[in-house]
KOLNU-158737 format. One line per field, with one value per residue: residue number from 1; residue in three letters; x negated, y, z of N, C-alpha, C in turn. Coordinates in Angstrom, 3 decimals. Example, Ala and Ser with C-alpha at 12.3 -4.5 7.8 and 13.67 -1.06 7.14 Angstrom:
BEGIN
num = 1|2
residuo = ALA|SER
n_u = -13.190|-12.850
n_v = -5.690|-2.250
n_w = 7.800|7.080
ca_u = -12.300|-13.670
ca_v = -4.500|-1.060
ca_w = 7.800|7.140
c_u = -13.200|-12.900
c_v = -3.300|0.030
c_w = 7.800|7.870
! end
This chain:
BEGIN
num = 1|2|3|4|5|6|7|8|9|10|11|12|13|14|15|16|17|18|19|20|21|22|23|24|25|26|27|28|29|30|31|32|33|34|35|36|37|38|39|40|41|42|43|44|45|46|47|48|49|50|51|52|53|54|55|56|57|58|59|60|61|62|63|64|65|66|67|68|69|70|71|72|73|74|75|76|77|78|79|80|81|82|83|84|85|86|87|88|89|90|91|92|93|94|95|96|97|98|99|100|101|102|103|104|105|106|107|108|109|110|111|112|113|114|115|116|117|118|119|120|121|122|123|124|125|126|127|128|129|130|131|132|133|134|135|136|137|138|139|140|141|142|143|144|145|146|147|148|149|150|151|152|153|154|155|156|157|158|159|160|161|162|163|164|165|166|167|168|169|170|171|172|173|174|175|176|177|178|179|180|181|182|183|184|185|186|187|188|189|190|191|192|193|194|195|196|197|198|199|200|201|202|203|204|205|206|207|208|209|210|211|212|213|214|215|216|217|218|219|220|221|222|223|224|225|226|227|228|229|230|231|232|233|234|235|236|237|238|239|240|241|242|243|244|245|246|247|248|249|250|251|252|253|254|255|256|257|258
residuo = MET|SER|LEU|GLN|PRO|LEU|HIS|ILE|THR|ALA|GLY|ARG|LYS|LEU|ALA|ALA|GLY|LEU|ALA|GLY|ILE|ILE|THR|MET|SER|VAL|THR|LEU|THR|SER|GLY|PHE|ALA|ILE|ALA|ALA|LEU|ALA|LEU|LEU|PRO|ALA|GLY|PRO|GLY|GLY|LEU|LEU|SER|GLU|LYS|THR|LEU|PHE|SER|ALA|ILE|ALA|VAL|ILE|VAL|ALA|ILE|ALA|SER|VAL|THR|ALA|SER|PHE|LEU|LEU|VAL|LEU|ALA|ALA|LEU|GLY|ARG|PHE|ARG|THR|GLY|GLY|SER|LEU|SER|ARG|PHE|PHE|ARG|TYR|GLN|LEU|ALA|ALA|LEU|GLY|SER|GLY|GLY|GLY|LEU|GLY|LEU|GLY|PHE|ALA|PRO|ALA|MET|THR|ASP|ALA|ALA|PRO|VAL|TRP|TRP|VAL|VAL|ALA|ILE|ALA|ALA|GLY|LEU|GLY|LEU|VAL|ALA|VAL|SER|LEU|LEU|ALA|PHE|ARG|LYS|ALA|ARG|TYR|PRO|ILE|LEU|ASP|ARG|PRO|PRO|HIS|PRO|ASN|VAL|ALA|LEU|ALA|GLU|GLY|ARG|VAL|ILE|ASP|TYR|SER|ALA|GLN|ALA|GLN|SER|ARG|GLY|PRO|THR|LEU|THR|VAL|VAL|HIS|PHE|VAL|ASP|ASP|ARG|GLY|ARG|GLU|ARG|TRP|ALA|ARG|HIS|LEU|VAL|GLN|GLN|ASP|PRO|SER|LEU|ARG|GLY|THR|VAL|GLY|GLN|VAL|VAL|TYR|ASP|ARG|HIS|ARG|PRO|GLU|ARG|VAL|ARG|ARG|PHE|ALA|VAL|THR|GLN|GLN|LEU|PHE|ASP|LEU|ARG|PRO|PRO|ARG|GLU|ILE|ARG|GLU|ASN|PRO|THR|SER|ARG|SER|GLY|THR|VAL|PHE|PRO|MET|PRO|PRO|ASP|PRO|ARG|PRO|PRO|ARG|PRO|HIS
n_u = -71.128|-71.532|-72.365|-73.301|-75.199|-74.714|-73.502|-73.660|-71.266|-70.091|-67.487|-67.360|-69.251|-67.931|-65.660|-66.836|-67.979|-65.685|-64.488|-66.306|-66.049|-63.343|-63.378|-65.230|-64.033|-61.048|-60.313|-61.955|-61.054|-58.408|-58.737|-59.696|-57.424|-55.545|-56.631|-56.787|-54.106|-53.029|-53.915|-52.874|-50.778|-47.210|-44.089|-40.647|-38.126|-38.358|-41.193|-42.148|-40.971|-42.190|-44.877|-44.738|-43.973|-46.168|-48.197|-47.367|-47.595|-50.374|-51.282|-50.174|-51.498|-54.111|-53.956|-53.275|-55.541|-57.591|-56.725|-56.702|-59.426|-60.623|-59.568|-60.710|-63.446|-63.316|-62.630|-64.954|-66.946|-65.934|-65.103|-67.303|-69.182|-71.209|-70.843|-69.489|-69.805|-67.429|-66.383|-68.373|-68.049|-65.512|-66.080|-67.531|-65.420|-63.884|-65.787|-65.942|-63.341|-63.423|-65.481|-64.296|-62.202|-63.697|-64.751|-62.332|-61.548|-63.531|-62.984|-60.444|-59.906|-60.236|-57.914|-56.089|-55.293|-57.277|-58.815|-62.240|-63.423|-62.082|-62.951|-65.594|-65.184|-63.739|-65.549|-67.705|-66.468|-65.817|-68.376|-69.374|-67.636|-68.248|-70.955|-70.749|-69.286|-71.071|-72.822|-72.049|-73.168|-75.782|-78.739|-78.419|-79.881|-80.669|-81.725|-84.482|-84.284|-85.978|-85.248|-82.291|-79.364|-77.414|-76.390|-74.633|-75.404|-77.540|-80.719|-82.252|-84.528|-83.820|-83.488|-83.259|-81.958|-80.639|-79.233|-77.119|-77.075|-75.153|-75.548|-74.784|-71.982|-71.605|-70.962|-70.846|-73.811|-74.288|-75.561|-77.093|-77.772|-80.037|-80.566|-81.778|-80.154|-80.176|-79.882|-81.156|-79.904|-79.325|-77.991|-75.830|-74.881|-72.859|-73.685|-73.155|-75.123|-76.937|-79.323|-81.658|-84.551|-83.074|-84.291|-85.154|-86.494|-86.618|-87.022|-85.282|-83.583|-81.290|-78.365|-76.318|-73.450|-74.003|-72.467|-70.676|-71.962|-71.194|-70.328|-71.749|-73.122|-74.645|-77.113|-80.307|-82.839|-86.211|-88.695|-89.910|-90.506|-92.236|-91.425|-92.912|-92.261|-90.566|-87.014|-85.543|-87.107|-86.983|-84.262|-84.043|-85.850|-85.806|-87.040|-89.651|-93.144|-96.225|-98.865|-101.463|-104.593|-106.516|-109.789|-111.961|-114.264|-117.819|-120.142|-122.104|-124.303|-127.400|-127.813|-128.128|-131.160|-131.560
n_v = 8.820|11.561|10.699|12.505|15.535|17.940|21.251|24.364|26.443|29.828|30.063|28.108|29.120|31.466|30.403|29.124|31.360|32.895|31.125|31.216|33.929|34.072|32.245|33.359|35.738|35.978|33.506|33.525|35.903|35.183|33.179|34.797|36.397|34.470|33.457|35.817|36.652|34.498|34.800|37.183|38.852|38.762|40.101|39.269|39.297|41.710|41.956|39.332|38.019|39.405|38.722|35.951|35.981|37.270|35.511|33.193|34.116|34.492|31.841|30.694|32.183|31.338|28.580|28.800|30.126|28.291|26.136|27.296|28.058|25.564|24.239|25.820|25.224|22.541|22.781|24.031|22.084|19.982|16.901|15.177|14.692|14.650|12.433|13.516|16.255|17.806|17.292|18.438|21.166|21.534|21.365|23.710|25.503|24.993|25.814|28.571|29.292|28.596|30.310|32.813|32.475|32.341|34.946|36.292|35.387|36.574|39.311|39.536|40.279|43.040|43.997|43.929|44.614|43.116|41.412|41.796|39.247|37.699|38.834|37.941|35.150|34.939|36.007|34.232|31.814|32.485|32.897|30.314|28.848|29.994|29.243|26.435|26.219|27.223|25.164|23.642|24.884|24.216|22.792|19.815|16.768|14.094|10.739|9.345|6.522|3.407|1.071|-0.278|-0.157|-2.182|-4.805|-3.625|-1.052|1.238|2.792|5.758|8.047|11.434|14.640|18.142|20.003|22.265|25.162|27.268|29.944|31.468|33.713|36.384|36.367|34.609|32.097|28.546|26.842|25.600|22.755|20.835|17.508|15.154|11.767|8.400|5.376|1.917|0.461|1.811|4.025|7.477|9.832|12.422|14.694|16.974|18.842|19.932|22.089|21.080|21.201|23.647|25.262|25.464|24.674|24.513|21.443|20.372|17.467|14.528|11.868|9.716|8.124|5.634|3.747|0.451|-1.217|0.556|2.972|5.588|6.627|8.539|8.589|10.271|12.912|13.415|15.597|15.018|16.068|19.290|20.905|23.275|23.816|24.888|24.861|26.013|26.776|25.654|23.479|21.921|21.244|19.784|17.684|16.504|14.659|14.362|14.302|15.917|14.273|14.961|15.246|17.431|17.624|18.542|21.185|20.767|21.417|24.273|24.818|23.537|20.488|20.636|20.108|17.461
n_w = -33.733|-36.022|-39.382|-41.112|-41.465|-38.885|-38.165|-36.405|-36.724|-37.445|-36.512|-34.502|-32.717|-31.995|-30.717|-28.488|-27.241|-26.589|-24.804|-22.677|-21.922|-21.108|-18.982|-17.121|-16.523|-16.561|-15.320|-13.011|-11.796|-11.310|-9.366|-7.301|-6.798|-5.997|-3.584|-2.035|-1.916|-0.589|2.024|2.689|4.850|5.096|5.720|6.480|3.904|1.328|1.058|1.392|-0.779|-2.901|-2.493|-2.939|-5.631|-6.932|-6.249|-7.579|-10.213|-10.346|-10.093|-12.401|-14.389|-13.877|-14.519|-17.224|-18.275|-17.748|-19.313|-21.901|-22.315|-22.114|-24.338|-26.305|-26.018|-26.657|-29.357|-30.219|-29.848|-31.355|-33.088|-33.082|-30.548|-27.576|-24.798|-21.697|-22.059|-22.132|-19.572|-18.056|-18.667|-17.601|-14.908|-14.686|-15.013|-12.705|-10.862|-11.405|-10.674|-7.958|-7.073|-7.464|-5.625|-3.251|-3.128|-2.836|-0.303|1.247|0.972|1.918|4.713|4.578|3.534|5.503|8.965|10.433|13.185|14.368|14.649|12.807|10.478|10.430|10.268|7.837|5.938|6.238|5.476|2.842|1.669|1.979|0.303|-2.186|-2.394|-2.525|-4.887|-6.776|-7.077|-9.210|-11.378|-11.438|-12.902|-14.737|-13.883|-15.238|-14.837|-16.623|-18.521|-18.504|-19.688|-21.261|-19.200|-19.355|-21.688|-23.574|-23.994|-25.648|-26.224|-27.482|-29.039|-29.091|-30.728|-30.513|-33.074|-33.754|-32.211|-30.221|-28.266|-25.649|-23.998|-23.503|-23.346|-21.320|-22.091|-22.945|-24.043|-27.169|-28.852|-31.484|-31.733|-32.991|-33.856|-34.384|-34.767|-33.543|-35.843|-37.768|-38.869|-39.404|-37.130|-35.884|-33.309|-31.428|-28.566|-25.252|-23.551|-20.720|-19.514|-19.385|-20.876|-24.202|-27.159|-30.628|-31.461|-28.947|-27.082|-26.181|-24.388|-25.788|-24.908|-25.909|-27.122|-27.984|-29.652|-30.687|-32.104|-32.571|-30.235|-28.043|-24.927|-23.276|-23.252|-22.289|-21.380|-22.064|-22.747|-23.370|-26.281|-28.221|-31.153|-33.998|-36.637|-39.619|-39.432|-41.572|-42.420|-40.136|-40.051|-42.424|-42.107|-39.322|-37.595|-38.239|-37.683|-37.507|-39.072|-39.227|-37.773|-36.000|-35.405|-32.663|-33.164|-33.625|-30.987|-31.272|-29.730|-28.512|-26.657|-23.107|-21.268|-18.925
ca_u = -71.393|-71.457|-73.418|-73.702|-75.740|-73.749|-73.953|-72.915|-70.759|-69.700|-66.241|-67.647|-69.903|-66.895|-64.830|-67.598|-68.102|-64.392|-64.288|-67.096|-65.465|-62.106|-63.700|-65.915|-63.250|-59.664|-60.254|-62.551|-60.144|-57.243|-59.124|-59.743|-56.061|-54.864|-57.132|-56.429|-52.666|-52.713|-54.203|-52.211|-49.540|-45.991|-42.930|-39.443|-37.465|-38.973|-42.632|-42.362|-40.615|-43.220|-46.064|-44.486|-43.968|-47.527|-48.976|-46.980|-48.189|-51.813|-51.474|-49.859|-52.598|-55.270|-53.732|-53.319|-56.920|-58.360|-56.293|-57.130|-60.876|-60.958|-59.252|-61.705|-64.679|-63.035|-62.744|-66.356|-67.701|-65.405|-64.901|-68.564|-69.786|-71.763|-70.009|-69.785|-69.848|-66.172|-66.256|-69.297|-67.429|-64.408|-66.678|-67.810|-64.168|-63.569|-66.748|-65.510|-62.147|-63.846|-66.246|-63.308|-61.518|-64.598|-64.757|-61.050|-61.581|-64.398|-62.393|-59.089|-59.721|-60.182|-56.544|-55.243|-55.921|-57.731|-59.795|-63.606|-63.752|-61.543|-63.863|-66.741|-64.713|-63.378|-66.756|-68.461|-65.753|-65.956|-69.739|-69.503|-66.931|-69.033|-72.161|-70.359|-68.866|-72.229|-73.545|-71.680|-73.971|-77.173|-79.158|-78.234|-81.149|-80.407|-82.948|-84.888|-84.228|-87.019|-84.579|-80.837|-78.846|-76.728|-76.540|-73.782|-75.963|-78.803|-81.455|-82.944|-85.098|-83.088|-84.173|-82.396|-82.310|-79.950|-78.607|-76.508|-76.954|-74.062|-75.926|-74.058|-70.590|-71.590|-70.359|-71.717|-74.794|-74.054|-76.711|-76.906|-78.790|-80.238|-81.274|-81.658|-79.683|-80.972|-79.739|-81.911|-79.071|-79.410|-76.730|-75.841|-73.821|-72.893|-73.913|-73.081|-76.402|-76.920|-80.679|-82.266|-84.102|-82.709|-84.943|-85.348|-87.628|-86.500|-86.916|-84.514|-83.173|-79.886|-77.769|-75.106|-72.849|-74.659|-71.474|-70.023|-72.984|-70.622|-70.037|-72.954|-72.724|-75.310|-78.400|-81.114|-84.095|-87.420|-89.868|-89.610|-91.528|-92.083|-91.614|-93.189|-91.889|-89.399|-85.736|-85.104|-87.830|-86.477|-82.970|-84.190|-86.612|-85.929|-87.803|-91.019|-94.224|-97.424|-99.835|-102.815|-105.304|-107.568|-110.793|-112.656|-115.525|-119.014|-120.721|-123.312|-125.433|-128.082|-127.528|-129.041|-131.964|-131.198
ca_v = 10.183|11.837|10.217|13.650|16.614|18.863|22.625|25.211|27.512|31.060|29.812|27.361|30.067|32.365|29.654|28.944|32.654|33.252|30.260|31.763|35.198|33.789|31.559|34.220|36.949|35.700|32.403|33.974|36.877|34.452|32.583|35.878|36.803|33.389|33.410|37.043|36.657|33.450|35.295|38.471|38.647|39.334|39.963|38.767|40.203|42.062|41.690|37.901|37.665|39.945|37.896|34.683|36.243|37.533|34.268|32.313|34.667|34.210|30.411|30.467|32.744|30.462|27.367|29.162|30.439|27.033|25.365|27.960|27.960|24.158|23.954|26.509|24.428|21.341|23.160|24.342|20.835|19.172|15.467|14.482|15.318|13.728|12.199|14.331|17.690|18.435|17.220|19.425|22.487|21.591|21.692|25.141|26.210|24.885|26.638|29.960|29.451|28.574|31.524|33.874|32.248|32.725|36.412|36.706|35.150|37.548|40.651|39.515|41.073|44.475|44.350|43.854|45.108|41.911|41.580|41.562|37.836|37.176|39.290|37.019|33.847|35.027|36.192|32.974|30.841|32.894|32.590|28.857|28.399|30.425|28.415|25.114|26.329|27.461|23.911|23.125|25.552|23.778|21.990|18.370|16.049|12.684|9.926|8.789|5.072|2.615|0.023|-0.155|-0.734|-3.430|-5.086|-2.812|0.287|1.349|4.029|6.288|9.384|12.466|15.919|19.273|20.595|23.544|25.561|28.596|30.406|32.415|34.367|37.637|36.095|33.575|30.900|27.375|26.769|24.443|22.248|19.678|16.498|14.167|10.561|7.238|4.256|0.696|-0.059|2.661|5.065|8.782|10.292|13.763|14.938|18.262|18.629|21.105|22.061|20.929|21.464|24.736|25.940|24.636|25.187|23.530|20.582|19.766|16.011|13.939|10.469|9.522|6.874|5.440|2.418|-0.347|-1.736|1.716|4.029|6.926|7.050|8.913|8.799|11.438|13.319|13.921|16.170|14.361|16.908|20.519|21.210|24.516|23.443|26.102|24.727|26.824|26.094|24.856|22.212|21.124|20.686|18.805|16.521|16.823|13.689|14.245|14.833|16.069|13.198|15.489|15.436|18.421|17.347|19.686|21.450|20.440|22.509|24.716|24.937|22.256|19.949|21.055|19.005|17.068
ca_w = -34.079|-37.438|-40.257|-41.915|-40.623|-38.295|-38.040|-35.477|-37.575|-36.765|-35.807|-33.263|-31.817|-31.485|-29.770|-27.249|-26.581|-25.991|-23.634|-21.581|-21.481|-20.369|-17.725|-16.167|-16.240|-16.178|-14.345|-11.754|-11.190|-10.804|-8.091|-6.312|-6.459|-5.266|-2.210|-1.317|-1.645|0.380|3.375|2.905|5.621|4.511|6.583|5.804|2.971|0.056|1.019|1.203|-2.152|-3.784|-2.328|-3.631|-7.064|-7.415|-6.106|-8.686|-11.439|-10.307|-10.363|-13.818|-15.182|-13.709|-15.314|-18.645|-18.668|-17.757|-20.480|-23.136|-22.483|-22.346|-25.739|-27.126|-25.995|-27.428|-30.761|-30.519|-29.936|-32.439|-32.874|-32.875|-29.378|-26.592|-23.636|-20.532|-22.341|-21.713|-18.117|-17.509|-18.781|-16.652|-13.610|-14.737|-14.788|-11.286|-10.133|-11.542|-9.849|-6.560|-6.766|-7.278|-4.363|-2.167|-3.055|-2.275|1.147|1.896|0.955|2.469|5.938|4.299|3.166|6.693|10.195|11.117|14.251|13.885|14.577|11.554|9.433|10.401|9.790|6.431|5.129|6.269|4.642|1.453|1.222|1.860|-0.893|-3.346|-2.468|-3.004|-6.281|-7.636|-7.303|-10.529|-12.389|-11.393|-14.041|-14.591|-13.939|-15.442|-14.860|-17.906|-18.381|-19.165|-20.457|-21.162|-17.960|-19.676|-23.125|-24.441|-24.069|-26.372|-26.000|-28.654|-28.861|-29.798|-30.855|-30.793|-34.357|-33.878|-30.951|-30.202|-26.885|-25.410|-22.742|-23.283|-22.976|-20.289|-22.667|-22.985|-25.121|-28.024|-29.584|-32.347|-31.426|-34.048|-33.456|-35.266|-33.960|-33.664|-37.201|-38.667|-39.466|-38.772|-36.568|-35.316|-32.325|-30.742|-27.139|-24.389|-22.851|-19.272|-19.050|-20.144|-22.083|-25.349|-28.345|-31.695|-31.161|-27.620|-27.168|-25.094|-24.498|-26.138|-24.429|-26.716|-27.134|-29.019|-30.592|-31.308|-31.999|-32.630|-28.871|-27.295|-23.541|-22.708|-23.797|-21.189|-21.867|-21.576|-22.976|-24.085|-27.269|-28.975|-32.545|-34.750|-38.041|-39.998|-39.174|-42.713|-42.406|-39.019|-40.439|-43.495|-41.647|-37.899|-36.808|-38.722|-36.862|-38.314|-38.890|-39.366|-36.518|-36.146|-34.377|-32.091|-33.876|-32.821|-30.198|-31.951|-28.823|-28.249|-25.327|-22.051|-20.724|-17.549
c_u = -71.427|-72.640|-73.900|-74.238|-74.645|-74.365|-73.092|-72.496|-70.388|-68.400|-66.460|-68.366|-68.879|-66.026|-65.550|-67.751|-66.811|-64.110|-65.076|-66.523|-64.216|-62.420|-64.280|-65.176|-61.861|-59.597|-60.810|-61.636|-58.898|-57.554|-59.193|-58.337|-55.349|-55.309|-56.714|-54.947|-52.284|-52.930|-53.525|-50.913|-48.363|-44.825|-41.741|-38.887|-38.274|-40.438|-42.919|-42.057|-41.655|-44.503|-45.904|-44.544|-45.382|-48.423|-48.654|-47.582|-49.682|-52.101|-51.218|-50.978|-53.837|-55.132|-53.844|-54.746|-57.777|-58.005|-56.814|-58.626|-61.309|-60.685|-60.241|-63.017|-64.495|-63.142|-64.189|-67.190|-67.231|-65.301|-66.188|-69.330|-70.322|-70.794|-70.443|-69.805|-68.590|-65.998|-67.200|-68.678|-66.248|-64.922|-67.078|-66.548|-63.769|-64.518|-66.381|-64.283|-62.511|-64.642|-65.299|-62.553|-62.388|-64.694|-63.448|-60.988|-62.417|-63.787|-61.002|-58.944|-59.642|-58.776|-55.604|-55.988|-56.389|-58.760|-61.198|-63.965|-63.238|-62.343|-65.032|-66.329|-64.431|-64.606|-67.585|-67.796|-65.883|-67.339|-69.957|-68.830|-67.681|-70.270|-71.846|-69.977|-70.051|-73.056|-73.225|-72.521|-75.433|-77.478|-78.941|-79.586|-80.852|-81.717|-83.219|-85.036|-85.373|-86.428|-83.073|-80.308|-78.050|-76.715|-75.714|-74.308|-77.297|-79.403|-82.148|-83.510|-84.315|-83.856|-83.142|-82.862|-81.602|-79.314|-78.059|-76.289|-75.868|-74.339|-75.099|-72.634|-70.468|-70.939|-71.335|-72.644|-74.580|-75.344|-76.259|-78.075|-78.834|-80.977|-81.023|-81.259|-80.519|-80.830|-80.451|-81.111|-79.202|-78.024|-76.939|-74.678|-73.984|-72.914|-73.814|-74.280|-76.197|-78.298|-81.279|-83.782|-83.777|-83.289|-84.992|-86.614|-87.593|-86.232|-86.153|-84.169|-81.673|-79.444|-76.448|-74.660|-73.443|-73.669|-70.725|-70.969|-72.426|-70.271|-71.340|-72.545|-73.384|-76.594|-79.170|-82.451|-85.269|-88.649|-89.450|-90.774|-91.212|-92.447|-91.749|-92.849|-90.705|-88.107|-85.273|-85.797|-87.337|-85.148|-83.112|-84.905|-86.866|-86.820|-89.248|-91.987|-95.488|-98.413|-101.261|-103.400|-106.451|-108.611|-111.420|-113.950|-116.716|-119.551|-122.011|-124.531|-126.085|-127.772|-128.588|-129.857|-131.560|-132.410
c_v = 10.329|11.249|11.316|14.741|17.565|20.249|23.342|26.439|28.735|30.871|29.073|28.264|31.002|31.663|29.465|30.261|33.096|32.397|30.771|33.052|34.962|33.172|32.517|35.529|36.587|34.618|32.827|34.970|36.197|33.769|33.605|36.245|35.731|33.356|34.642|37.072|35.598|33.925|36.614|38.252|39.344|39.078|39.425|39.795|40.427|41.724|40.212|37.493|38.197|39.120|36.576|34.865|36.427|36.295|33.302|32.797|34.351|32.741|30.114|30.992|31.867|29.203|27.669|29.437|29.185|26.209|25.979|27.819|26.522|23.776|24.638|25.742|23.126|21.628|23.451|23.076|19.969|17.701|14.759|15.181|14.244|13.578|13.054|15.820|18.392|18.403|18.213|20.822|22.623|21.891|23.168|25.944|26.162|25.728|28.113|30.238|29.482|29.804|32.710|33.724|32.623|34.232|36.937|36.501|36.198|38.935|40.688|40.325|42.573|44.932|44.367|44.475|43.921|42.250|41.276|40.082|37.219|37.667|38.313|35.668|33.882|35.169|34.911|31.916|31.191|32.585|31.090|28.320|28.799|29.547|27.024|25.161|26.497|26.205|23.326|23.740|25.104|22.890|20.513|17.679|14.549|11.907|9.401|7.280|4.411|1.528|0.218|-0.801|-2.014|-3.607|-4.208|-1.394|0.239|2.723|4.462|7.655|10.364|13.770|17.006|19.927|21.919|23.874|26.964|28.979|31.458|33.171|35.607|37.394|35.060|32.294|29.739|27.425|25.473|24.049|21.126|18.741|15.486|12.967|9.474|6.048|3.009|0.018|0.793|3.761|6.367|9.220|11.659|13.900|16.338|18.013|19.957|21.068|21.967|21.183|22.528|24.680|24.959|25.284|24.100|22.745|19.981|18.274|15.499|12.494|10.406|8.158|6.704|3.987|1.620|-0.835|-0.612|2.899|5.438|7.468|7.287|9.275|10.026|11.724|13.981|14.389|15.442|15.238|18.122|20.857|22.539|24.213|24.711|25.984|25.630|26.064|25.221|23.500|21.310|20.487|19.586|17.544|16.666|15.888|13.587|14.856|14.869|14.957|13.660|15.735|16.397|18.191|18.627|19.924|21.120|21.669|22.970|24.806|23.578|21.757|20.388|19.866|18.726|17.159
c_w = -35.587|-38.187|-41.187|-40.982|-40.146|-38.173|-37.014|-36.260|-36.747|-35.980|-34.495|-32.254|-31.185|-30.453|-28.442|-26.505|-25.918|-24.755|-22.439|-21.037|-20.644|-19.010|-16.694|-15.894|-15.718|-15.104|-13.002|-11.047|-10.627|-9.481|-6.980|-5.851|-5.645|-3.814|-1.416|-0.966|-0.616|1.810|3.683|3.685|4.954|5.461|5.823|4.838|1.710|-0.024|0.765|-0.232|-3.149|-3.695|-3.058|-5.145|-7.603|-7.276|-7.229|-10.001|-11.488|-10.620|-11.838|-14.712|-15.075|-14.555|-16.807|-19.097|-18.718|-18.991|-21.777|-23.355|-22.721|-23.803|-26.674|-27.159|-26.761|-28.926|-31.142|-30.674|-31.093|-32.070|-32.501|-31.753|-28.442|-25.432|-22.457|-20.795|-21.852|-20.198|-17.442|-17.559|-17.822|-15.250|-13.555|-14.441|-13.310|-10.447|-10.223|-10.686|-8.363|-6.159|-6.579|-5.978|-3.172|-2.008|-2.467|-0.777|1.865|1.979|1.577|3.755|5.688|3.934|4.362|7.869|11.030|12.191|13.710|13.765|13.285|10.356|9.283|9.840|8.295|5.539|5.096|5.400|3.162|0.900|1.072|0.616|-2.162|-3.511|-3.001|-4.489|-7.213|-7.866|-8.679|-11.640|-12.363|-12.592|-13.750|-14.755|-14.019|-15.412|-16.263|-17.732|-19.131|-20.048|-20.333|-19.892|-18.177|-21.187|-24.046|-24.651|-24.795|-26.104|-27.282|-28.306|-29.711|-29.801|-31.182|-32.092|-34.593|-32.534|-31.091|-28.749|-26.786|-24.118|-22.471|-22.816|-21.859|-20.789|-22.670|-24.191|-25.893|-28.719|-30.511|-32.110|-32.559|-33.473|-34.491|-34.405|-34.238|-35.019|-38.238|-39.331|-38.678|-38.308|-35.937|-34.346|-31.757|-29.240|-26.411|-23.456|-21.348|-18.671|-19.952|-19.967|-23.206|-26.598|-29.401|-31.402|-29.776|-27.762|-25.961|-25.372|-24.737|-25.643|-25.155|-26.662|-28.293|-30.073|-31.304|-31.203|-32.079|-31.247|-28.122|-25.875|-22.924|-23.478|-22.670|-21.734|-21.224|-21.716|-23.785|-25.005|-27.927|-30.427|-33.381|-36.223|-38.369|-39.748|-40.334|-42.722|-41.283|-39.382|-41.486|-43.024|-40.155|-37.124|-37.240|-37.731|-37.702|-38.018|-39.006|-37.994|-36.775|-35.048|-33.856|-32.856|-33.000|-32.112|-30.870|-31.046|-28.625|-26.856|-24.320|-21.561|-19.280|-16.645
! end
């Protein structure tokens, strides 16, 4: 990972926001169109050729939207990123495509004169596909390791020092994680949030390659802290902790007799 402090610039925020907008609009709509057109009956001749044409267009748009949003997230994370961030976003894309496909299955009988039994089958299949797709949006719960699983892996305590939420655009939340490797060198990495909430001061476990510390395999949240220090102090000294202990004041009331 980077040996210099990383920042989430306006350009990276814009790239992540556009990726979320494309995924939750174009990709989801493409999944809807693909599923609906697949179940839409077409007779021979012109109707069949039109169905084939529109289905091909829907598939091409889906591939283009997935590729474009993936490249945008890649640009938002940059070179110094945690492992698994891109694969996590790809699962989000598949979930959006599957959710759109489930909605298309549910509405497909309305486009035809289907029997009531097919309405029930289509709606049940659509709801099942949506439910399965939404599993990709659940929070990741990585186990916190007590010791490295093998000698090539090292563990360190990491802390979120910067974040950018994309709630309005449904985009991924970017964070910057800081940690110190086993050689005492400070390192920074961009991370795609998998466990919310993400605030400055969030503590987690960093799993990285001992021989190549620039390769961070994952970041798992261990404790959520509400760090009340100013953002500038957090960026300048993200790992500091106040050493001042404030004892409880003495009780002014006399002790009760037993």
